[in-house]
C-alpha positions as CSV (number, residue, x, y, z in Angstrom):
1,X,-11.5,7.8,3.7
2,X,-10.8,8.1,7.5
3,X,-8.5,6.0,9.7
4,X,-11.2,3.6,10.8
5,X,-12.4,2.8,7.3
6,X,-8.8,2.6,6.0
7,X,-7.8,0.2,8.8
8,X,-10.8,-2.0,8.1
9,X,-10.1,-2.0,4.3
10,X,-6.4,-2.8,4.8
11,X,-7.0,-5.8,6.9
12,X,-9.8,-6.9,4.6
13,X,-7.8,-6.6,1.4
14,X,-4.2,-7.5,2.4
15,X,-4.5,-11.2,1.9
16,X,-6.3,-11.0,-1.5
17,X,-5.2,-7.8,-3.3
18,X,-2.2,-7.1,-5.4
19,X,0.6,-5.7,-3.2
20,X,3.3,-3.5,-4.9
21,X,6.5,-3.0,-2.9
22,X,8.4,0.0,-4.0
23,X,12.2,-0.5,-4.5
24,X,12.8,2.2,-1.9
25,X,11.5,0.0,0.8
26,X,14.2,-2.6,0.5
27,X,16.9,-1.5,-2.0
28,X,17.6,2.0,-1.0
29,X,18.5,1.1,2.6
30,X,20.1,-2.4,2.6
31,X,21.3,-1.9,6.1
32,X,17.7,-2.4,7.3
33,X,17.8,-5.9,6.0
34,X,14.5,-6.1,4.3
35,X,13.8,-8.3,1.3
36,X,10.8,-7.8,-1.0
37,X,9.5,-11.3,0.1
38,X,9.7,-10.3,3.8
39,X,7.8,-7.1,3.2
40,X,5.1,-8.9,1.3
41,X,4.8,-11.4,4.1
42,X,4.6,-8.7,6.8
43,X,1.9,-6.9,4.8
44,X,-0.1,-10.1,4.2
45,X,0.4,-11.9,7.5
46,X,1.9,-9.5,10.0
47,X,0.2,-8.5,13.2
48,X,0.4,-4.9,14.5
49,X,-1.1,-1.5,14.9
50,X,-2.4,0.5,11.9
51,X,-2.4,4.3,12.3
52,X,-2.3,7.6,10.5
53,X,1.1,8.5,9.3
54,X,1.6,11.9,11.0
55,X,5.1,11.2,12.5
56,X,7.0,13.6,10.2
57,X,6.5,16.7,8.0
58,X,7.6,14.6,5.0
59,X,4.8,12.0,5.5
60,X,3.2,11.0,2.2
61,X,-0.3,12.5,2.0
62,X,-2.9,9.8,2.7
63,X,-0.4,7.3,4.0
64,X,-0.7,5.1,7.0
65,X,1.8,3.3,9.3
66,X,1.5,-0.5,9.8
67,X,3.6,-1.6,12.7
68,X,4.2,-5.4,12.6
69,X,7.0,-7.3,14.3
70,X,9.5,-9.2,12.2
71,X,10.6,-12.8,13.0
72,X,13.2,-11.5,15.5
73,X,10.6,-9.5,17.4
74,X,11.8,-6.1,16.1
75,X,9.1,-3.5,15.4
76,X,8.9,-2.5,11.7
77,X,7.3,0.6,10.4
78,X,5.7,0.1,7.0
79,X,4.4,3.2,5.2
80,X,1.2,2.1,3.5
81,X,-0.8,3.7,0.7
82,X,-4.1,2.2,-0.3
83,X,-4.9,3.1,-3.9
84,X,-7.7,2.2,-6.2
85,X,-6.7,1.4,-9.7
86,X,-9.2,0.9,-12.6
87,X,-8.1,-1.8,-15.0
88,X,-9.8,-2.3,-18.4
89,X,-10.4,-6.0,-19.1
90,X,-12.6,-8.3,-21.1
91,X,-15.4,-8.0,-18.6
92,X,-15.2,-4.2,-18.6
93,X,-13.5,-2.0,-16.0
94,X,-12.7,-3.6,-12.7
95,X,-11.1,-2.2,-9.6
96,X,-8.1,-3.6,-7.8
97,X,-6.6,-2.4,-4.6
98,X,-2.8,-2.0,-4.4
99,X,-0.8,-1.5,-1.3
100,X,2.4,0.6,-1.8
101,X,4.9,0.7,1.0
102,X,8.3,1.8,2.3
103,X,9.8,0.3,5.4
104,X,12.0,1.1,8.4
105,X,13.4,-0.9,11.4
106,X,16.2,-0.5,13.8
107,X,19.0,-2.9,13.2
108,X,22.0,-3.1,15.5
109,X,25.4,-2.9,13.9
110,X,27.2,-6.2,14.7
111,X,30.5,-4.3,15.0
112,X,29.1,-2.2,17.9
113,X,28.6,-5.2,20.1
114,X,32.2,-6.3,19.8
């Protein structure tokens, strides 16, 4: 799936699909100040650019960057994967989209400004 189709799918699904936030996005870097709830909100409601993730050699294959701003106006970089998962249920197999993300933002150290 190309960038145009992935962008369309992301904005179509983000408000109604299951969103899985990896612990890496908020627990491994507490200095970035993200909470799981904030990341869910940014994915579901945030406004920003959506582009291919080609910024580094370590980029996850098939991932994208979503660049919303947080409530303080700081740009956030959310690494997004859109995956299709088949779930067996009473009505037979159904497909559910899951958005998996990690996150980054610049946060000034309060001790630097003193």
